[in-house]
N, C-alpha and C positions, 0 to 999 in steps of 0.2 A: 915953522917946521911942519911938514905934511903929516896929516893924521892917518894912521894905518887902522882901517876898520877891520875888526876880527870877527869871526863867527862866534857869537856868545854861547855860553853853556846854558842849555835849557834843562836844568834839573841835574841831579847828581848821577843819574844812570845814562844820560844821553852822551854818546861819544862822537857822533857826527850828525850833520843836518844836510838835507838835499835842498839846493836852491831851485825853487820852482818858477820864480818870476822876478826879473829885475824891473823895478819901477822907474829907474833913472838910466840915463845914458852918459857915456864919457863926455865931459864938457858941460854937463848940466849943473845948475846952481842948487845947492841944498842948504837947509838950515839944520840945526842940531837935532830937532825933533822930526825931520823929514823921514818918512818910511822909504828906504831905498830898495828893499827887496823882500820877498816872501820866502820863507824856508819851511821845510817839513821834517818833523822827526818821526820816530816810530809811533808817537802818540797823538800829535796834533800839529797844526800849522800856526806859524807866527810871522809877524812883520818885524824887521830889524830897522832901527833908526840910525841915522847917519852918525850921530854922536859928536859932530863938529860942523861948524858953518864954513862954507867955501864951495869950491868947484870939484866935481868928480874928475880927478886926474887920470885914474886908471881903474878899470874893472878887472880883477884878477881871476875870477872864477866864472864859468859859464852856467847858464841854466841847465839843470839836470845833474850838475856835479855834486857828488857826495863829499862834503867838506868836513874834516875833523874840527872839533871845537877848538877855539883859540887860534885858528889859522887865519892869515890875512885873506880878505875877499875883495877889498877895494882900497884906493888911496884918495884922500880928500885933502885939498890944500888951496892955495891961492892960484889964480889963473897964471899959467906959465911957470909955476914953481917946479923945480926939479926935485926928484926924490931918488934916493939911493937904493938899488936893489939889494944891497947887503943888509939894509935895515929889515927887508922882508925875510931874509934868511934867519936873522936873529929872532924875528917874531915867530917864524915857523918852528924855531927851536923850542918855543914855549909850549908847543903842542906835542912835544916828543913823549911826554909822560902818557898822554892819551894813546899814542901809537903803541907804546909798550904794553898798555893795558889790553890792547887788542891782539897781542901775540897769540893768545889761545885761539881766538877766532881765525887768525891766519893759518894756524895749524890745521884747523878743520878745512879751510879753503885749499890748503896744499893737498890734503887727501882727496878733495874733489878734483883738483887738477890732475892728480895721478890717475884717477878713474877715467877722467875725460881723455887723457892722453892715450889710452889703450885703443882708441878708435882712429888713430892717425892714418891707418892703412887706406882709408877711403878718399884721400886727397893726393893730387899730383903736386910736384914741387920742382921748381928750378929758380934761378936767380931772377928771371923776369917775373915769375909768379909771386916771388917774395916781395918785390917792389910794388906789384899791383895790389897784393893783399894789404900792404902797409898803408895804402891810401884809405882803406876802409877800416882797418883795425888799429886800436890804440896800443902801441908796443914801444917799449923803451929801446934806445939805441943798443945797449948791451945785450938785451934779449934778442934783438934783430940780428946782430952780428953773430951771436952764438947759434941761432937757428939756421942762418946761412951756412955757417961752418959745418954744422952737423947734418945738413940737407933735411931739415925738419920743416914741414909746411906750417906757415904761420897761422893759416885759417883752421888748423887742427888743435890750436892751443887754447887753454882755458885761463883767462886772466883773473888773478886774485889781488892785483894792485888797486889803488884808488880808482873808482869809477869803472872797474873791470879791466883796467890796463894790464897788458901782458908784460911781466917783468922777468928778470933773469931766473928767479926761482921757479917760475912756471915752465920755462924751457928745460931746466934741470930735472924737474919732476917728470916731464914727458920723456926725456932721454932715459931716465931710470927705468921706465917701463917698456921702452922700445927694444926689440931684439937686436943683437949686435949685427953690424953690416960689414961685408968685405969692402975693401977700398974701391973696387970697381963698381959695386952696387951703390956706394955712397956718392961716387962721382957721376953716376948716371942721371941723378936728379929725378928718378922715377918714384912712383908711389910705393910705400913700404908695406908688403903683405904681413899678415899676422904671424905666420910661421915660415921658417926657412928650411932649406934642404941641405945646407952646408954643414960643416963640422960643428958639433955642439949647438945646432940650431941656427947657425949664422944665415943671414939673408944674402944670397948670391945674386950675380947679375942675371942669371937665368930666372931666378924667382921674380925679379923685377919685371922682366920681359913677359913671363907667363901671366903675371898679374895684370899687365897692361892689355894683353890680348883678351883676357877674361872680361875686363871692364869694358872693352870695346864692344864685345857681344852684348853686354848688359845694357848698353846705351840704346839698343833697339826696343827695350821694354818700355811701354808707356808709363809715365810717372803715376803714382797713386793719388795725387792731388796736392793742393797747396798745404804747406806747413808753416806755421808762424812760431817763431822763437821769441820769448819775452824774458829779459833778465829779471831775476828775483832781486828786488831792492826795496828800500823804504820800509813801510809798515809791514808788507808781506814778508820781507826778509827777516825782520825782527820776530814776527809771529812764528815763522818756521823754526828759527833758532830756539825760541823759548819752548815751543812744543816738544822739540827733540830733546832739549835739556831736561824738561820735566819728566819725560818717559825714561831717559837714561839715568837720572839720578835718584829716582824714587821708586818704591815698590807699590805700584798702583793696583787697587783691588776695588771692585764695584759691587754694590748690593742693590737689589731692586725691590720695591714694595709699592702697594697701592693704598689709597685712602678714599673713602666715600666723600663725595662733595655735594650731596643734596642740600645740606644746610648752607654751605658756602655759596652755591648758586642762588639759593633762595634769598640769602642775605644781600647778595650783590643786586638782585632784582629789586628788593625792597628799598635799598639805598637810592637806586635810580628813580624809583617811583615816588619816594617820600616828598610830599609838598611842604612839610614843616621845616625841612633842612634849609639852612641859608644857601644862597645861590652859589657862593664860592665852594661849598662842600658838594653841591649837586654837579657843578661843572667839572669837578675833579675826574669824574668817570673812573671810579675805582675798578681796577682790573683784577682778574684772577691772580695774575702775577704779583700785584700789590698785596693781596691777602696772603699769598704764600710767603712773601718776604716778611710780612708782619709776623706770621707764625714762626718762621725761622728765627727772627730776632728775639722772640720770647722764649723759645725752647733752648737755644744755644747756651745761655748763661747757666743752665742746669747741667751742661756737659762741657765744661771749660776745655777739656782735652781736644775737643773738635774745633774750638775757636783759638787756633794756635799757629805758630810758625816753627819750622825746623830749619835751622841754619847751622850747617856742620853737625857738631855733636851737642848743640844747644837747642832746647825746646822752650819757646816762649808762649805762655798762655795769657790771654787778654781778658780783662774784666768787661770791657765794652765791646760791642759788636760793630765792626766797621765792615759793612756788607758790600762785597763786589758784585756788580750786576753786568753780565755779558750783554753787549750791544752790537748788533750787526750794522756795519756802516759801509759805504762805497769803498772806503780805504782798507777795510778788513775789520777783524774783531777788535773791539775795545772794551775795557772793563773799568768803568768809573765806579767811585766808591761813595756809598751813603754812610756818612760817618755818624757814630753814636746811634745806630739804628735802633738799638734796644731801648733807647730813651725817647724815641719819637712816636707820635700817634700815627694811626693809619692814614689820615689825610696828609700829614707831613711826609710820611714815607712815599705816598703816591705822588705828591707834588715834587719832591726832590728827585724821584726816579724819572719823571717826565722831563724835568729841567736838564738833568744830566744826559739823558738819551738824546734830547734835541741838540745839546752842545756837542755831542760826539758826531751827530749827523752833519752839522754845519761847520765842523772843525774849529769851534771856538772853545772847546774844553781846555782847561788849564792843566799843566803837568801835575800839580799837587792833587788834582781831582782824580788822577788815574793811578795813584799809589797808596799803599798803606792798608789795603783790605786784609781782613783776618779770616774771612770765609766768603765763598763766592756762590752765586746762583746763576745757572744758565738755562734758558727756557727754549726748547725746540718743539714744545707741544703745540704751538700755534701753527706749525707746519704739518701737523698730523703724526708726528713721530711718537711711537708708543714705547720706545726703549732705546737707550744709547749709552755710551761710555764716556762721560765727561773727562777731560784731561786736567789734572791739577794745575792751579794757578800758583806755582811755587813762589815763595816758600810756604804757602798755606798747606795744611795737612788734610783738607777735605774740601769737596765741591759738590753741590747738589744740582743734579739735572732734573728739570721739570718736564714731564712728558704730556701727551695729549689726554683728554678725557674720553673714556669709553664706557659704554653700558655693559655691566657684568651681571650675570644671574646671582640672585641672593635667596637664601632660604628663609622662610618665616615672613610674617608681616613686617613691613618696614615703611612707615609713613613717609611720604615725600618721594619715594622712588618712582621711576618712570612707569613701571608696570602697574603699580597700585594707583597711580594717577589716572590710568586708563580704565579703572574700575575693577581691578583685580585685588583689592585690599584683603579679601578673605582667602586668596589663593595660597597654596603651600610655598610658592616661590614667585619671584618677580625679577625685575631688572632695575639696577641702580647705577648712577654715574660714578665712576671711580677715576681718580687722577693718578698717573704713574710717577714714581720718583726713582731716579738712578743716582745713588750716592757713591762717589769715588773717594777713597781714603788712601793716605800714605801708610802702608802696613808696617813701615819702619817705626811709626809713632803710635798708630791706633790699631788695635786688634779688632777682629771681626765682630765679636760679641758686644763690646761696648758701642761700636758703630751701629750695630743692629738695634741696640736699646735706644740710641738717639733717633734712628729712623722710625722706630715704633712710636716713640713719644711725639715725633713730628706728625705722623699720620693721625694720631689721636687728637692732636691740637687742630689739625685741619678739619677733621670730622666734626669737632665741637668748636668751630671758629667763633660762633656767637658767644659762647661762654668765655673763650679766650679774650675776646674784645671787651666783654663786661668786666673781666678782671684787670684790664689795662695792660 
């Protein structure tokens, strides 16, 4: 009996995967452990094994398809073996629950489709155009027939089906926002203007003709230049949905503060120059971000309400710090997790941070390394940013933004500051390097004053990083 290869589930939160590359062709011989294709989720890339020995009888999905988990993607069996398409329908039924879970996302897509449909007046339409558009657009037969019947241009529709396919609900959404047409206007096949002059705002035949004349005049205007349209999908789509959900479901509030980093910079320089340290410690190249994460991991346990999750009406506080670390990758933002960070030494934190960042860059990070953070740190200071508003990594209730280091004037003698190093130790003022912090909290859970106390304690820990390291 032929083996139906299904899209495996890559973690509890993954609902679909994009096929990026088929490694086999129809008719090819595979073993059970043969990697037949590469897939991409919102978090990482994976290779899928055949799962059975035999011949690839049929490849059911194309490269670039966004396939729901547990849906068939290929058929493997003996050469010449027949397979029943009804078996595929049964297998596809197994993915029905995943589709139901996506109804809420489809509702959002429907709203997007309604917004998109308001611009249908810029397209001409007739039966010939419809068949021409269908060659380039992915549209279901039911949607195509309804669009033809209602004289709706196919290239003005926004698809919310699998892979951006235009389905019947997209046409209905467009019709809901289109002005009513007279029978003569509908039969003309002309472009539909935004407003009508007929009774109750109906679009008349004269409105169609007037619009055609106006567009004919506009054709003489030189174009403004090339425009590229790119569909939002894969990692970028998930990021956009998570960011929107974060802002929509939480009361986000940001506090800003600065901490002197003379001792931190001095400590980092001494670590780099110390000859007595073992090679593996010197080769770690301790960064400012490593030291900040170390300080965060030591301060957070004193403020458990900051190391927490909000899920519905339930607040979970955590004894251990699982620190999320924002990483910029070619595929978009990823947040791997340094687990039990409050129990790790500075060298261990630095080593784990570098390992996870490299895994995110080369797409080898594992799904379980991207989940379970209790507090996150995001650093834009390396780009010279002096202040920003981090967006919560829900369900976490707080996230720390690390900004750039700037010289600030300080009163009184302050050993180690830039001004006094230049020979102004006895001056009434000088300049000292400060690092900026932007702390965003969920005001539903954390009030401003407690968050300010946490931020103040963190600044003190960074200022006295050498003492913090000595205390462990």
